[in-house]
C-alpha positions as a Markdown table, in Angstrom:
| # | Residue | x | y | z |
|---|---|---|---|---|
| 1 | Met | -10.7 | -11.8 | -7.5 |
| 2 | Ala | -7.5 | -11.8 | -5.4 |
| 3 | Arg | -7.4 | -11.4 | -1.6 |
| 4 | Val | -4.3 | -11.4 | 0.6 |
| 5 | Glu | -3.5 | -10.4 | 4.1 |
| 6 | Arg | -0.2 | -10.5 | 6.0 |
| 7 | Thr | 0.9 | -9.6 | 9.5 |
| 8 | Glu | 4.4 | -9.0 | 10.7 |
| 9 | Ile | 6.1 | -7.5 | 13.7 |
| 10 | Phe | 8.7 | -4.9 | 13.0 |
| 11 | Asn | 11.2 | -3.5 | 15.5 |
| 12 | Ile | 10.3 | 0.1 | 14.8 |
| 13 | Gly | 8.0 | 2.7 | 16.4 |
| 14 | Ile | 4.4 | 3.0 | 15.2 |
| 15 | Asp | 4.7 | 6.7 | 14.3 |
| 16 | Asp | 7.7 | 6.0 | 12.0 |
| 17 | Met | 5.9 | 3.2 | 10.3 |
| 18 | Tyr | 2.7 | 5.3 | 9.9 |
| 19 | Gly | 4.7 | 8.2 | 8.5 |
| 20 | Val | 6.2 | 6.2 | 5.7 |
| 21 | Ile | 2.9 | 4.5 | 4.8 |
| 22 | Thr | 1.2 | 7.9 | 4.4 |
| 23 | Asp | 4.1 | 9.6 | 2.6 |
| 24 | Tyr | 2.5 | 8.6 | -0.8 |
| 25 | Glu | 4.6 | 11.1 | -2.8 |
| 26 | Ser | 7.8 | 9.2 | -1.8 |
| 27 | Tyr | 6.5 | 5.7 | -3.0 |
| 28 | Pro | 8.5 | 5.8 | -6.3 |
| 29 | Asp | 11.6 | 6.0 | -4.2 |
| 30 | Phe | 11.1 | 2.6 | -2.4 |
| 31 | Val | 8.0 | 0.7 | -3.8 |
| 32 | Asp | 8.9 | -1.8 | -6.5 |
| 33 | Gly | 7.3 | -0.8 | -9.8 |
| 34 | Met | 5.9 | 2.5 | -8.7 |
| 35 | Val | 7.0 | 5.1 | -11.2 |
| 36 | Asp | 4.9 | 8.2 | -10.3 |
| 37 | Val | 2.3 | 9.4 | -7.8 |
| 38 | Asn | -0.2 | 12.3 | -8.2 |
| 39 | Ile | -1.6 | 13.7 | -4.9 |
| 40 | Ile | -5.0 | 15.0 | -5.9 |
| 41 | Lys | -6.0 | 16.0 | -2.3 |
| 42 | Lys | -4.5 | 15.3 | 1.1 |
| 43 | Thr | -5.5 | 16.2 | 4.6 |
| 44 | Lys | -4.6 | 14.7 | 8.0 |
| 45 | Ala | -7.7 | 12.4 | 7.8 |
| 46 | Ala | -7.9 | 11.6 | 4.1 |
| 47 | Ala | -6.3 | 11.6 | 0.7 |
| 48 | Lys | -7.1 | 11.1 | -2.9 |
| 49 | Val | -4.1 | 9.8 | -4.7 |
| 50 | Glu | -3.4 | 8.5 | -8.3 |
| 51 | Phe | -0.7 | 5.8 | -8.5 |
| 52 | Phe | 1.3 | 4.8 | -11.6 |
| 53 | Leu | 2.9 | 1.3 | -11.7 |
| 54 | Asn | 5.0 | -0.4 | -14.3 |
| 55 | Leu | 4.8 | -4.1 | -13.5 |
| 56 | Ile | 4.7 | -6.3 | -16.6 |
| 57 | Lys | 2.2 | -3.7 | -17.9 |
| 58 | Lys | 1.4 | 0.0 | -17.1 |
| 59 | Ile | -1.1 | 0.3 | -14.4 |
| 60 | Asn | -2.8 | 3.5 | -13.1 |
| 61 | Tyr | -5.4 | 3.8 | -10.4 |
| 62 | Thr | -6.8 | 6.4 | -8.0 |
| 63 | Leu | -7.6 | 5.6 | -4.4 |
| 64 | Asp | -9.8 | 7.3 | -1.8 |
| 65 | Ile | -7.7 | 6.9 | 1.3 |
| 66 | Lys | -8.9 | 7.3 | 4.9 |
| 67 | Gln | -6.2 | 7.9 | 7.6 |
| 68 | Lys | -6.4 | 7.5 | 11.4 |
| 69 | Ser | -3.0 | 8.4 | 12.8 |
| 70 | Pro | -1.1 | 6.3 | 13.8 |
| 71 | Thr | -3.1 | 3.1 | 13.7 |
| 72 | Lys | -5.0 | 2.8 | 10.4 |
| 73 | Val | -4.9 | 3.6 | 6.7 |
| 74 | Ser | -7.7 | 2.2 | 4.5 |
| 75 | Trp | -8.7 | 2.7 | 0.9 |
| 76 | Thr | -11.2 | 2.1 | -1.8 |
| 77 | Leu | -10.9 | 2.4 | -5.6 |
| 78 | Val | -12.1 | 5.5 | -7.3 |
| 79 | Glu | -11.0 | 4.5 | -10.8 |
| 80 | Gly | -8.3 | 2.6 | -12.6 |
| 81 | Asn | -7.3 | 1.1 | -15.9 |
| 82 | Ile | -7.2 | -2.6 | -14.9 |
| 83 | Phe | -8.9 | -2.8 | -11.5 |
| 84 | Lys | -12.6 | -3.2 | -11.0 |
| 85 | Lys | -12.1 | -3.4 | -7.2 |
| 86 | Asn | -9.2 | -2.3 | -5.0 |
| 87 | Ile | -10.0 | -2.3 | -1.3 |
| 88 | Gly | -7.3 | -2.6 | 1.4 |
| 89 | Gly | -5.5 | -1.1 | 4.2 |
| 90 | Trp | -2.8 | -1.1 | 6.9 |
| 91 | Val | -3.5 | -1.7 | 10.6 |
| 92 | Leu | -0.8 | -0.8 | 13.0 |
| 93 | Glu | -0.6 | -1.8 | 16.7 |
| 94 | Asp | 2.0 | -0.4 | 19.1 |
| 95 | Leu | 3.7 | -3.2 | 21.0 |
| 96 | Gly | 5.9 | -0.8 | 23.0 |
| 97 | Lys | 9.5 | -2.1 | 23.2 |
| 98 | Lys | 8.7 | -5.0 | 20.9 |
| 99 | Gly | 8.0 | -2.7 | 18.0 |
| 100 | Thr | 4.9 | -2.4 | 15.8 |
| 101 | Lys | 2.5 | -5.2 | 14.7 |
| 102 | Val | 1.7 | -4.4 | 11.0 |
| 103 | Thr | -1.2 | -6.0 | 9.1 |
| 104 | Tyr | -1.6 | -5.3 | 5.4 |
| 105 | Ala | -4.8 | -6.5 | 3.6 |
| 106 | Leu | -5.7 | -6.2 | -0.1 |
| 107 | Asp | -8.7 | -7.3 | -2.1 |
| 108 | Leu | -8.4 | -6.8 | -5.8 |
| 109 | Glu | -10.7 | -7.6 | -8.7 |
| 110 | Phe | -9.6 | -7.1 | -12.3 |
| 111 | Lys | -11.5 | -5.8 | -15.3 |
| 112 | Gly | -11.6 | -8.7 | -17.8 |
| 113 | Phe | -8.9 | -11.3 | -18.0 |
| 114 | Ala | -5.7 | -10.7 | -15.9 |
| 115 | Pro | -2.7 | -13.0 | -16.6 |
| 116 | Lys | -1.7 | -15.1 | -13.6 |
| 117 | Val | 1.8 | -13.7 | -13.7 |
| 118 | Leu | 0.4 | -10.2 | -13.3 |
| 119 | Val | -2.0 | -11.2 | -10.4 |
| 120 | Asn | 0.9 | -12.9 | -8.6 |
| 121 | Lys | 3.2 | -9.9 | -9.1 |
| 122 | Leu | 0.6 | -7.5 | -7.7 |
| 123 | Val | -0.7 | -9.7 | -4.9 |
| 124 | Ala | 1.2 | -12.7 | -3.6 |
| 125 | Asn | 4.8 | -11.8 | -4.6 |
| 126 | Asn | 4.6 | -8.1 | -4.1 |
| 127 | Leu | 3.1 | -8.2 | -0.5 |
| 128 | Pro | 6.2 | -9.4 | 1.4 |
| 129 | Ser | 8.5 | -7.1 | -0.5 |
| 130 | Met | 6.1 | -4.1 | 0.0 |
| 131 | Met | 6.1 | -4.6 | 3.7 |
| 132 | Lys | 9.8 | -5.0 | 3.8 |
| 133 | Ser | 10.3 | -1.8 | 1.7 |
| 134 | Val | 8.1 | 0.2 | 4.0 |
| 135 | Tyr | 10.0 | -1.1 | 7.1 |
| 136 | Asn | 13.4 | -0.4 | 5.5 |
| 137 | Arg | 12.3 | 3.1 | 4.6 |
| 138 | Ala | 11.0 | 3.7 | 8.1 |
| 139 | Ser | 14.1 | 2.3 | 9.8 |
| 140 | Gly | 16.5 | 4.3 | 7.4 |
| 141 | Lys | 18.0 | 1.2 | 5.8 |
């Protein structure tokens, strides 16, 4: 089991941040290791999305995503090739002129043995770069 949570304050509006987080089809353009995304269903309040990663090994998983614009995105695992559990989400708080407080949380459990290098890549190492990538995309960098 691997749990991680990180909070940062970004100098960007909450709507811009939320827009990038929920633009799943664009993830291959800016998320490290993301090679493809299949939108199975998407509405304003929910989505079912299949993600394909190539990080040390090929990973695919489908998430049931709940969206509450512009403050929250949460998900649970539907199915996947290496995950037994994948629960997480984004919580956004509008700080006005100070920007947006962004909290990302992730709780993963792997099927069988997962090499430490893969766990670190997916959880500890990837989290700061994921948040920075979303911020860079939202701010047009």
